[in-house]
N, C-alpha and C positions, 0 to 999 in steps of 0.2 A: 113367789118369784125368786127367792134364793135358790130353791131346788132347780128351777128352770135354768137359772144362770149356771149353777154347778154342773148340770147335765151338759149344757152347751160347751162349757170350758173343757170338760172331759172328752167330749166328742172331738173337739178341735185338737186337743193334746194327743188323742189316739189316731190322728189323721182321718177322722170321720168314722171310725169303726168302733162301735160299742155293742157288745153282745151281752144282753141280760143273762142269757143262759150260761155264760161263762163267768157268772158271779160279778158282773158289773155292779158296783155298789156306790152309793152316796151315803157317807156316814150320817147316821141318825134317821135314815129313811128305809122302809121295807122295799124289797125289790118290786113288788106289785105296784106300790105307790109310784116308784120311779118309772115303771113301764107305762102307767096311766098318764104320767106327765109327758113322757115321750110321745104318747098318742096325741096329746094336746098340742105339742110342738109340731108334730107332723100335720095336724089339722090346720094349724096357723100358718103353715108354709115355711117354717123356720128350719126344718130338717126333713129328710126323706128316711122313712123307716118301714119295716115290715113287722108284723105282730103275730104272736101266738095267742089264740083266744079259746075260751070255753063257753058253752051255752050258759052255764051257771054264773061265771064270774067275769065274762068279757075278756079284756086284755089281761094276760098273766105274764107275758114276756115280750121283749122287743129286740130287734136287731136294727141298729142305726146304720144307714148307708153313708150319709154325709149331711153336712150343713148345706142349706140353700144360700143363694145370694142374700136374701132377706135375713137369714140366720147369721151370716157373717156380718152384715150391717149392724144388727142388734148387738152381737157379741163385741164388735168394735166399740160400740157406745157403752157397753156394760162392763168391759174388761177391767178398767182401772178401779181398784178397790176404793180409793178416795171418792171418785165420782159416784160409785155405786152406793156407798154409805151416805153421802150427802143427799143423793136423790131419795133414798129410803127415808131419811130423816125429814125431808121436806114433805114427802107424801104423808108420813105419819102425823106430822104436825098440822098440816093444812087440810087434809082430806080423809085420812085413814086408809082408804084404798082408792085405786084408780085403774082404769082400763089399761090393757097392754100398750095400746097406741099412745096414750098419755104418758105412760112410764117411759117409752122409747123416746118420745119428744123431749121429756125432761132430761133424760140422760144425755141427749145430744146437746141441749141448751147448756147444761152444766159443763159439759166437755168444752164447748165453745167459750164459755166464760173463763175457764182455766187457761185457754189459749189466747185470750185477749192481749194483743201485743201493743195496744195504744197507750 
């Protein structure tokens, strides 16, 4: 999930344009791993992307067109570093892993709790 968040933050920072072929990198991850995660983000409807594939390896490169509405909503929930860390800590402590939808719901709930003005 950290890689997915990093990809989405970089896509937003680059005004939606990320070209793996032009050495788009996420520190600590191989380009092929990043491309495969971009494929997952595309399949989940969080961004729109086009891919370079081979018969032997599947996706080996990606060009990100833009974030989708859902992608922007997730990123808005995940952007705050304190919210992100708190959510990850809760998940690790209580469940170990969760689905993407549960993660998104937790991010939103934790963000709401920080905004509690009562």
